[in-house]
N, CA, C and O atoms as a GROMACS GRO file, in nm:
protein
  436
    1MET      N    1  -2.936   0.555  -1.470
    1MET     CA    2  -2.834   0.652  -1.436
    1MET      C    3  -2.900   0.782  -1.390
    1MET      O    4  -3.002   0.823  -1.446
    2LEU      N    5  -2.842   0.844  -1.290
    2LEU     CA    6  -2.899   0.967  -1.236
    2LEU      C    7  -2.858   1.087  -1.317
    2LEU      O    8  -2.741   1.102  -1.352
    3SER      N    9  -2.952   1.172  -1.345
    3SER     CA   10  -2.920   1.297  -1.412
    3SER      C   11  -2.904   1.406  -1.307
    3SER      O   12  -2.926   1.382  -1.188
    4VAL      N   13  -2.864   1.525  -1.352
    4VAL     CA   14  -2.847   1.636  -1.259
    4VAL      C   15  -2.981   1.672  -1.195
    4VAL      O   16  -2.986   1.709  -1.077
    5LYS      N   17  -3.088   1.663  -1.270
    5LYS     CA   18  -3.220   1.695  -1.218
    5LYS      C   19  -3.259   1.599  -1.104
    5LYS      O   20  -3.314   1.642  -1.002
    6ASN      N   21  -3.230   1.471  -1.119
    6ASN     CA   22  -3.263   1.373  -1.016
    6ASN      C   23  -3.168   1.381  -0.897
    6ASN      O   24  -3.202   1.338  -0.787
    7HIS      N   25  -3.049   1.435  -0.920
    7HIS     CA   26  -2.951   1.443  -0.812
    7HIS      C   27  -3.002   1.529  -0.698
    7HIS      O   28  -2.976   1.498  -0.581
    8LYS      N   29  -3.073   1.638  -0.729
    8LYS     CA   30  -3.125   1.724  -0.623
    8LYS      C   31  -3.228   1.649  -0.540
    8LYS      O   32  -3.229   1.661  -0.417
    9LYS      N   33  -3.313   1.571  -0.604
    9LYS     CA   34  -3.410   1.492  -0.530
    9LYS      C   35  -3.342   1.384  -0.448
    9LYS      O   36  -3.383   1.356  -0.335
   10THR      N   37  -3.238   1.325  -0.502
   10THR     CA   38  -3.164   1.222  -0.430
   10THR      C   39  -3.098   1.282  -0.306
   10THR      O   40  -3.095   1.218  -0.201
   11GLY      N   41  -3.046   1.403  -0.317
   11GLY     CA   42  -2.987   1.470  -0.202
   11GLY      C   43  -3.090   1.492  -0.092
   11GLY      O   44  -3.058   1.479   0.027
   12PHE      N   45  -3.211   1.524  -0.132
   12PHE     CA   46  -3.319   1.539  -0.034
   12PHE      C   47  -3.342   1.409   0.041
   12PHE      O   48  -3.357   1.410   0.163
   13TRP      N   49  -3.345   1.298  -0.032
   13TRP     CA   50  -3.372   1.170   0.033
   13TRP      C   51  -3.257   1.128   0.124
   13TRP      O   52  -3.280   1.067   0.228
   14TYR      N   53  -3.134   1.160   0.085
   14TYR     CA   54  -3.022   1.129   0.174
   14TYR      C   55  -3.035   1.205   0.305
   14TYR      O   56  -3.012   1.149   0.412
   15ARG      N   57  -3.072   1.333   0.297
   15ARG     CA   58  -3.090   1.412   0.419
   15ARG      C   59  -3.206   1.359   0.501
   15ARG      O   60  -3.199   1.352   0.624
   16ALA      N   61  -3.315   1.321   0.434
   16ALA     CA   62  -3.432   1.269   0.505
   16ALA      C   63  -3.398   1.138   0.576
   16ALA      O   64  -3.437   1.117   0.691
   17ILE      N   65  -3.326   1.051   0.508
   17ILE     CA   66  -3.288   0.923   0.569
   17ILE      C   67  -3.190   0.946   0.684
   17ILE      O   68  -3.199   0.879   0.787
   18ALA      N   69  -3.098   1.041   0.668
   18ALA     CA   70  -3.005   1.072   0.776
   18ALA      C   71  -3.080   1.125   0.898
   18ALA      O   72  -3.046   1.090   1.012
   19ARG      N   73  -3.180   1.208   0.876
   19ARG     CA   74  -3.259   1.259   0.988
   19ARG      C   75  -3.339   1.148   1.055
   19ARG      O   76  -3.351   1.144   1.177
   20ILE      N   77  -3.394   1.058   0.975
   20ILE     CA   78  -3.469   0.945   1.032
   20ILE      C   79  -3.377   0.858   1.117
   20ILE      O   80  -3.414   0.818   1.227
   21LEU      N   81  -3.257   0.830   1.067
   21LEU     CA   82  -3.163   0.749   1.144
   21LEU      C   83  -3.120   0.818   1.273
   21LEU      O   84  -3.110   0.754   1.378
   22ALA      N   85  -3.095   0.949   1.265
   22ALA     CA   86  -3.055   1.022   1.385
   22ALA      C   87  -3.169   1.027   1.486
   22ALA      O   88  -3.148   1.002   1.605
   23ALA      N   89  -3.288   1.060   1.440
   23ALA     CA   90  -3.403   1.068   1.533
   23ALA      C   91  -3.434   0.930   1.592
   23ALA      O   92  -3.468   0.920   1.710
   24GLY      N   93  -3.424   0.826   1.511
   24GLY     CA   94  -3.448   0.691   1.561
   24GLY      C   95  -3.347   0.650   1.666
   24GLY      O   96  -3.382   0.586   1.765
   25ALA      N   97  -3.220   0.686   1.643
   25ALA     CA   98  -3.116   0.652   1.741
   25ALA      C   99  -3.136   0.726   1.872
   25ALA      O  100  -3.125   0.667   1.980
   26VAL      N  101  -3.167   0.855   1.864
   26VAL     CA  102  -3.189   0.934   1.985
   26VAL      C  103  -3.313   0.882   2.059
   26VAL      O  104  -3.310   0.865   2.181
   27GLY      N  105  -3.420   0.858   1.985
   27GLY     CA  106  -3.542   0.808   2.047
   27GLY      C  107  -3.522   0.673   2.113
   27GLY      O  108  -3.573   0.648   2.222
   28THR      N  109  -3.448   0.586   2.046
   28THR     CA  110  -3.422   0.453   2.102
   28THR      C  111  -3.338   0.464   2.229
   28THR      O  112  -3.363   0.393   2.327
   29LEU      N  113  -3.239   0.551   2.228
   29LEU     CA  114  -3.158   0.570   2.349
   29LEU      C  115  -3.242   0.625   2.464
   29LEU      O  116  -3.230   0.578   2.577
   30ILE      N  117  -3.325   0.723   2.435
   30ILE     CA  118  -3.408   0.782   2.540
   30ILE      C  119  -3.507   0.679   2.595
   30ILE      O  120  -3.531   0.674   2.716
   31MET      N  121  -3.564   0.597   2.508
   31MET     CA  122  -3.659   0.495   2.554
   31MET      C  123  -3.586   0.380   2.625
   31MET      O  124  -3.648   0.306   2.701
   32SER      N  125  -3.456   0.363   2.600
   32SER     CA  126  -3.380   0.255   2.661
   32SER      C  127  -3.332   0.289   2.802
   32SER      O  128  -3.304   0.199   2.881
   33ILE      N  129  -3.322   0.416   2.834
   33ILE     CA  130  -3.273   0.456   2.966
   33ILE      C  131  -3.357   0.397   3.079
   33ILE      O  132  -3.300   0.342   3.173
   34PRO      N  133  -3.491   0.406   3.073
   34PRO     CA  134  -3.569   0.348   3.184
   34PRO      C  135  -3.553   0.196   3.198
   34PRO      O  136  -3.578   0.142   3.306
   35MET      N  137  -3.513   0.129   3.091
   35MET     CA  138  -3.495  -0.016   3.101
   35MET      C  139  -3.386  -0.051   3.200
   35MET      O  140  -3.397  -0.150   3.273
   36TYR      N  141  -3.281   0.029   3.204
   36TYR     CA  142  -3.167  -0.003   3.290
   36TYR      C  143  -3.175   0.066   3.426
   36TYR      O  144  -3.119   0.016   3.524
   37TYR      N  145  -3.243   0.180   3.434
   37TYR     CA  146  -3.255   0.251   3.560
   37TYR      C  147  -3.389   0.226   3.628
   37TYR      O  148  -3.421   0.292   3.727
   38GLY      N  149  -3.467   0.134   3.575
   38GLY     CA  150  -3.596   0.100   3.634
   38GLY      C  151  -3.587   0.050   3.776
   38GLY      O  152  -3.669   0.090   3.859
   39PRO      N  153  -3.490  -0.036   3.811
   39PRO     CA  154  -3.482  -0.085   3.949
   39PRO      C  155  -3.465   0.026   4.053
   39PRO      O  156  -3.502   0.007   4.169
   40ILE      N  157  -3.411   0.138   4.015
   40ILE     CA  158  -3.399   0.250   4.110
   40ILE      C  159  -3.537   0.297   4.153
   40ILE      O  160  -3.558   0.337   4.267
   41PHE      N  161  -3.632   0.291   4.060
   41PHE     CA  162  -3.769   0.336   4.087
   41PHE      C  163  -3.863   0.218   4.116
   41PHE      O  164  -3.985   0.230   4.102
   42HIS      N  165  -3.805   0.106   4.157
   42HIS     CA  166  -3.880  -0.014   4.193
   42HIS      C  167  -3.958  -0.072   4.073
   42HIS      O  168  -4.066  -0.127   4.089
   43LEU      N  169  -3.900  -0.058   3.955
   43LEU     CA  170  -3.955  -0.119   3.834
   43LEU      C  171  -3.866  -0.236   3.797
   43LEU      O  172  -3.749  -0.238   3.833
   44PRO      N  173  -3.918  -0.333   3.726
   44PRO     CA  174  -3.834  -0.448   3.689
   44PRO      C  175  -3.728  -0.411   3.586
   44PRO      O  176  -3.748  -0.324   3.502
   45LEU      N  177  -3.615  -0.480   3.594
   45LEU     CA  178  -3.509  -0.465   3.495
   45LEU      C  179  -3.553  -0.537   3.369
   45LEU      O  180  -3.590  -0.654   3.374
   46TRP      N  181  -3.550  -0.466   3.255
   46TRP     CA  182  -3.600  -0.524   3.131
   46TRP      C  183  -3.504  -0.490   3.016
   46TRP      O  184  -3.535  -0.406   2.932
   47PRO      N  185  -3.388  -0.556   3.012
   47PRO     CA  186  -3.288  -0.524   2.910
   47PRO      C  187  -3.323  -0.588   2.775
   47PRO      O  188  -3.282  -0.701   2.748
   48VAL      N  189  -3.398  -0.518   2.694
   48VAL     CA  190  -3.446  -0.572   2.567
   48VAL      C  191  -3.332  -0.619   2.476
   48VAL      O  192  -3.343  -0.729   2.420
   49PRO      N  193  -3.224  -0.543   2.458
   49PRO     CA  194  -3.117  -0.593   2.370
   49PRO      C  195  -3.058  -0.726   2.417
   49PRO      O  196  -3.024  -0.812   2.335
   50HIS      N  197  -3.046  -0.743   2.548
   50HIS     CA  198  -2.994  -0.868   2.600
   50HIS      C  199  -3.093  -0.982   2.577
   50HIS      O  200  -3.053  -1.095   2.547
   51LEU      N  201  -3.222  -0.952   2.592
   51LEU     CA  202  -3.323  -1.054   2.566
   51LEU      C  203  -3.326  -1.094   2.419
   51LEU      O  204  -3.338  -1.212   2.386
   52LEU      N  205  -3.315  -0.995   2.330
   52LEU     CA  206  -3.312  -1.026   2.187
   52LEU      C  207  -3.191  -1.113   2.152
   52LEU      O  208  -3.202  -1.209   2.077
   53ALA      N  209  -3.076  -1.077   2.208
   53ALA     CA  210  -2.954  -1.155   2.181
   53ALA      C  211  -2.967  -1.296   2.235
   53ALA      O  212  -2.923  -1.392   2.171
   54ALA      N  213  -3.026  -1.311   2.352
   54ALA     CA  214  -3.042  -1.445   2.410
   54ALA      C  215  -3.139  -1.529   2.328
   54ALA      O  216  -3.117  -1.649   2.309
   55MET      N  217  -3.247  -1.467   2.279
   55MET     CA  218  -3.344  -1.542   2.198
   55MET      C  219  -3.282  -1.591   2.067
   55MET      O  220  -3.314  -1.700   2.020
   56LEU      N  221  -3.195  -1.510   2.010
   56LEU     CA  222  -3.134  -1.546   1.882
   56LEU      C  223  -3.004  -1.621   1.897
   56LEU      O  224  -2.951  -1.675   1.800
   57GLY      N  225  -2.950  -1.626   2.018
   57GLY     CA  226  -2.823  -1.694   2.041
   57GLY      C  227  -2.706  -1.620   1.978
   57GLY      O  228  -2.611  -1.682   1.931
   58THR      N  229  -2.713  -1.488   1.978
   58THR     CA  230  -2.609  -1.405   1.918
   58THR      C  231  -2.548  -1.315   2.025
   58THR      O  232  -2.599  -1.310   2.137
   59PRO      N  233  -2.439  -1.245   1.994
   59PRO     CA  234  -2.380  -1.153   2.091
   59PRO      C  235  -2.475  -1.037   2.125
   59PRO      O  236  -2.570  -1.009   2.052
   60VAL      N  237  -2.447  -0.972   2.236
   60VAL     CA  238  -2.532  -0.862   2.282
   60VAL      C  239  -2.529  -0.745   2.182
   60VAL      O  240  -2.628  -0.673   2.168
   61ALA      N  241  -2.418  -0.727   2.113
   61ALA     CA  242  -2.409  -0.620   2.013
   61ALA      C  243  -2.515  -0.639   1.904
   61ALA      O  244  -2.570  -0.541   1.854
   62THR      N  245  -2.542  -0.763   1.868
   62THR     CA  246  -2.647  -0.790   1.770
   62THR      C  247  -2.783  -0.754   1.825
   62THR      O  248  -2.869  -0.703   1.752
   63GLY      N  249  -2.805  -0.779   1.954
   63GLY     CA  250  -2.930  -0.739   2.018
   63GLY      C  251  -2.949  -0.589   2.015
   63GLY      O  252  -3.060  -0.540   1.991
   64TRP      N  253  -2.840  -0.515   2.040
   64TRP     CA  254  -2.850  -0.369   2.033
   64TRP      C  255  -2.880  -0.323   1.891
   64TRP      O  256  -2.960  -0.232   1.871
   65LEU      N  257  -2.816  -0.386   1.793
   65LEU     CA  258  -2.841  -0.350   1.653
   65LEU      C  259  -2.986  -0.374   1.615
   65LEU      O  260  -3.048  -0.292   1.548
   66ILE      N  261  -3.041  -0.486   1.657
   66ILE     CA  262  -3.182  -0.515   1.629
   66ILE      C  263  -3.271  -0.416   1.703
   66ILE      O  264  -3.371  -0.370   1.647
   67HIS      N  265  -3.236  -0.384   1.826
   67HIS     CA  266  -3.314  -0.287   1.904
   67HIS      C  267  -3.318  -0.151   1.833
   67HIS      O  268  -3.423  -0.089   1.823
   68PHE      N  269  -3.202  -0.106   1.783
   68PHE     CA  270  -3.197   0.021   1.709
   68PHE      C  271  -3.271   0.011   1.576
   68PHE      O  272  -3.334   0.107   1.534
   69ALA      N  273  -3.263  -0.104   1.510
   69ALA     CA  274  -3.335  -0.121   1.382
   69ALA      C  275  -3.485  -0.109   1.403
   69ALA      O  276  -3.555  -0.050   1.321
   70ILE      N  277  -3.535  -0.164   1.513
   70ILE     CA  278  -3.678  -0.151   1.543
   70ILE      C  279  -3.712  -0.003   1.568
   70ILE      O  280  -3.816   0.045   1.524
   71GLY      N  281  -3.625   0.067   1.637
   71GLY     CA  282  -3.646   0.210   1.659
   71GLY      C  283  -3.647   0.289   1.529
   71GLY      O  284  -3.727   0.380   1.512
   72TRP      N  285  -3.558   0.253   1.437
   72TRP     CA  286  -3.555   0.321   1.307
   72TRP      C  287  -3.681   0.292   1.226
   72TRP      O  288  -3.732   0.379   1.156
   73ILE      N  289  -3.730   0.170   1.236
   73ILE     CA  290  -3.854   0.135   1.164
   73ILE      C  291  -3.971   0.215   1.220
   73ILE      O  292  -4.052   0.267   1.143
   74PHE      N  293  -3.981   0.226   1.353
   74PHE     CA  294  -4.088   0.306   1.412
   74PHE      C  295  -4.076   0.454   1.371
   74PHE      O  296  -4.176   0.520   1.346
   75THR      N  297  -3.952   0.504   1.365
   75THR     CA  298  -3.932   0.643   1.325
   75THR      C  299  -3.972   0.664   1.180
   75THR      O  300  -4.037   0.763   1.148
   76ALA      N  301  -3.933   0.573   1.093
   76ALA     CA  302  -3.970   0.584   0.951
   76ALA      C  303  -4.121   0.576   0.934
   76ALA      O  304  -4.178   0.647   0.851
   77LEU      N  305  -4.186   0.491   1.012
   77LEU     CA  306  -4.332   0.481   1.006
   77LEU      C  307  -4.396   0.613   1.050
   77LEU      O  308  -4.492   0.658   0.988
   78TYR      N  309  -4.344   0.673   1.155
   78TYR     CA  310  -4.397   0.802   1.201
   78TYR      C  311  -4.379   0.910   1.094
   78TYR      O  312  -4.471   0.986   1.067
   79VAL      N  313  -4.261   0.916   1.034
   79VAL     CA  314  -4.235   1.016   0.930
   79VAL      C  315  -4.327   0.994   0.811
   79VAL      O  316  -4.379   1.090   0.754
   80PHE      N  317  -4.348   0.870   0.772
   80PHE     CA  318  -4.436   0.840   0.660
   80PHE      C  319  -4.579   0.885   0.690
   80PHE      O  320  -4.642   0.951   0.608
   81ILE      N  321  -4.629   0.850   0.808
   81ILE     CA  322  -4.766   0.888   0.844
   81ILE      C  323  -4.780   1.039   0.851
   81ILE      O  324  -4.878   1.096   0.803
   82ARG      N  325  -4.683   1.104   0.910
   82ARG     CA  326  -4.688   1.250   0.924
   82ARG      C  327  -4.674   1.320   0.790
   82ARG      O  328  -4.741   1.421   0.766
   83SER      N  329  -4.588   1.271   0.702
   83SER     CA  330  -4.565   1.338   0.574
   83SER      C  331  -4.683   1.322   0.478
   83SER      O  332  -4.704   1.407   0.392
   84ARG      N  333  -4.759   1.216   0.492
   84ARG     CA  334  -4.875   1.194   0.407
   84ARG      C  335  -4.997   1.270   0.454
   84ARG      O  336  -5.100   1.272   0.386
   85GLY      N  337  -4.987   1.334   0.569
   85GLY     CA  338  -5.099   1.410   0.621
   85GLY      C  339  -5.213   1.322   0.670
   85GLY      O  340  -5.327   1.367   0.678
   86MET      N  341  -5.181   1.197   0.703
   86MET     CA  342  -5.285   1.106   0.750
   86MET      C  343  -5.338   1.147   0.887
   86MET      O  344  -5.454   1.123   0.918
   87LEU      N  345  -5.254   1.208   0.966
   87LEU     CA  346  -5.294   1.250   1.099
   87LEU      C  347  -5.273   1.400   1.110
   87LEU      O  348  -5.160   1.448   1.115
   88ARG      N  349  -5.381   1.472   1.113
   88ARG     CA  350  -5.371   1.618   1.129
   88ARG      C  351  -5.413   1.652   1.271
   88ARG      O  352  -5.530   1.642   1.308
   89SER      N  353  -5.315   1.693   1.349
   89SER     CA  354  -5.341   1.722   1.488
   89SER      C  355  -5.233   1.814   1.540
   89SER      O  356  -5.143   1.855   1.466
   90ARG      N  357  -5.243   1.847   1.665
   90ARG     CA  358  -5.136   1.924   1.728
   90ARG      C  359  -5.014   1.834   1.742
   90ARG      O  360  -5.028   1.717   1.776
   91PRO      N  361  -4.895   1.886   1.715
   91PRO     CA  362  -4.775   1.800   1.719
   91PRO      C  363  -4.755   1.731   1.853
   91PRO      O  364  -4.722   1.612   1.856
   92TRP      N  365  -4.773   1.800   1.963
   92TRP     CA  366  -4.749   1.738   2.094
   92TRP      C  367  -4.848   1.625   2.120
   92TRP      O  368  -4.812   1.524   2.181
   93LEU      N  369  -4.972   1.641   2.074
   93LEU     CA  370  -5.071   1.537   2.093
   93LEU      C  371  -5.039   1.414   2.007
   93LEU      O  372  -5.052   1.300   2.052
   94LEU      N  373  -4.997   1.440   1.883
   94LEU     CA  374  -4.961   1.330   1.793
   94LEU      C  375  -4.842   1.251   1.847
   94LEU      O  376  -4.843   1.128   1.846
   95ILE      N  377  -4.741   1.322   1.893
   95ILE     CA  378  -4.622   1.255   1.945
   95ILE      C  379  -4.656   1.176   2.071
   95ILE      O  380  -4.607   1.065   2.090
   96THR      N  381  -4.739   1.232   2.157
   96THR     CA  382  -4.779   1.162   2.279
   96THR      C  383  -4.855   1.034   2.246
   96THR      O  384  -4.828   0.929   2.304
   97CYS      N  385  -4.948   1.043   2.153
   97CYS     CA  386  -5.024   0.923   2.112
   97CYS      C  387  -4.932   0.819   2.050
   97CYS      O  388  -4.949   0.700   2.073
   98TYR      N  389  -4.834   0.864   1.972
   98TYR     CA  390  -4.742   0.771   1.908
   98TYR      C  391  -4.654   0.701   2.011
   98TYR      O  392  -4.629   0.581   2.001
   99ILE      N  393  -4.607   0.775   2.111
   99ILE     CA  394  -4.525   0.714   2.216
   99ILE      C  395  -4.606   0.614   2.296
   99ILE      O  396  -4.556   0.507   2.331
  100VAL      N  397  -4.730   0.646   2.325
  100VAL     CA  398  -4.817   0.551   2.396
  100VAL      C  399  -4.837   0.426   2.311
  100VAL      O  400  -4.837   0.315   2.365
  101PHE      N  401  -4.856   0.443   2.180
  101PHE     CA  402  -4.870   0.329   2.090
  101PHE      C  403  -4.746   0.239   2.095
  101PHE      O  404  -4.758   0.117   2.106
  102ILE      N  405  -4.627   0.299   2.086
  102ILE     CA  406  -4.504   0.220   2.090
  102ILE      C  407  -4.490   0.150   2.225
  102ILE      O  408  -4.448   0.035   2.231
  103TYR      N  409  -4.526   0.218   2.332
  103TYR     CA  410  -4.520   0.157   2.465
  103TYR      C  411  -4.612   0.036   2.473
  103TYR      O  412  -4.574  -0.068   2.525
  104LEU      N  413  -4.733   0.051   2.422
  104LEU     CA  414  -4.828  -0.060   2.426
  104LEU      C  415  -4.780  -0.179   2.342
  104LEU      O  416  -4.798  -0.294   2.381
  105VAL      N  417  -4.719  -0.151   2.227
  105VAL     CA  418  -4.664  -0.258   2.144
  105VAL      C  419  -4.551  -0.327   2.219
  105VAL      O  420  -4.541  -0.450   2.216
  106ALA      N  421  -4.464  -0.249   2.285
  106ALA     CA  422  -4.351  -0.308   2.356
  106ALA      C  423  -4.397  -0.391   2.476
  106ALA      O  424  -4.344  -0.499   2.500
  107VAL      N  425  -4.493  -0.341   2.551
  107VAL     CA  426  -4.539  -0.414   2.668
  107VAL      C  427  -4.621  -0.535   2.630
  107VAL      O  428  -4.617  -0.638   2.697
  108GLY      N  429  -4.695  -0.523   2.522
  108GLY     CA  430  -4.780  -0.634   2.479
  108GLY      C  431  -4.706  -0.749   2.416
  108GLY      O  432  -4.760  -0.859   2.405
  109SER      N  433  -4.582  -0.727   2.374
  109SER     CA  434  -4.508  -0.836   2.308
  109SER      C  435  -4.430  -0.919   2.405
  109SER      O  436  -4.362  -1.014   2.365
   0.00000   0.00000   0.00000
């Protein structure tokens, strides 16, 4: 059972999780835009949510949910690494390296 003392810490975690979910959703949307507008710039169309749904034999909404879940996992991983002080660098450099890492994982799979 939670006491009043633990409730303050629990409130912190609710806010942290809400921020992770919001940042993951925004990041996933921003990274998804080039997938659909790629043909305008002579890039191949690569609709990941549709591919996920086709591989699993489920509706496209499930593909989007899985796509966002992967984005949330990457966001939580970034927050964990950053909060532990494992990577001490300039924020813009860290974020750039992280985005390149996610891109390489996505292209390599």
